[in-house]
N, C-alpha and C positions, 0 to 999 in steps of 0.2 A: 162851706156850703156844698162843695163837690164831695167832701168826705161823707157828709150825711146822705147825699144822693147815692154814693157807692155802697154805703151800709144798707140802705133800703133796697138797692138792686140785689145785693147778696141775699138779704132776707127773702126777697121775692123769688129768687132762683131756688133757694133751699126749700121754701114753703111749697113751691110748685113741684119740686121733685118728691116731696113727701105727700103730695096730694091735697094740700090745703089751698084750693084754687081761689077761694074768696080772699084769703089773706095775701096770697101771691098777687092778685090783681090790685088790691089796695096798696100794697107796698110798691108795686111797679108804677102806679099812677103818682104816688108821692115822690118817687125817685125821678120820674119824668118832669114833674113840676119843679122840683128843686134844681134839676139840671138846667132847665130853661131859664129859671130865675138867675142862676149863677152866670149863664152865658149873657143874659141881658145886662146884668151888673158889670160884667167884664167889658162889654161894648160901650156902655155909658161912661165908665171910668177911663177907657181908652180914648174916647172922643174928648172928654173933659181934659185929660192929660195932654193931649195934642194941642188943644186950643190954649190952655194955660201956658204950655211951653212956648208957643208962638208969641203970646202976649208978654211973657217975661223976657224972652230973648230979644 
């Protein structure tokens, strides 16, 4: 998921440099959404892992 966020970020930067502001804004918003989804999933799995570790131990 972070890989796709990075790809969309690079597309956004390149499109912005070439003057395609609409495409750059769209790609940046997609990259931001993917990044926050990845962070949220990380936090969820971290909490789940810590609770399961305590239950198994």
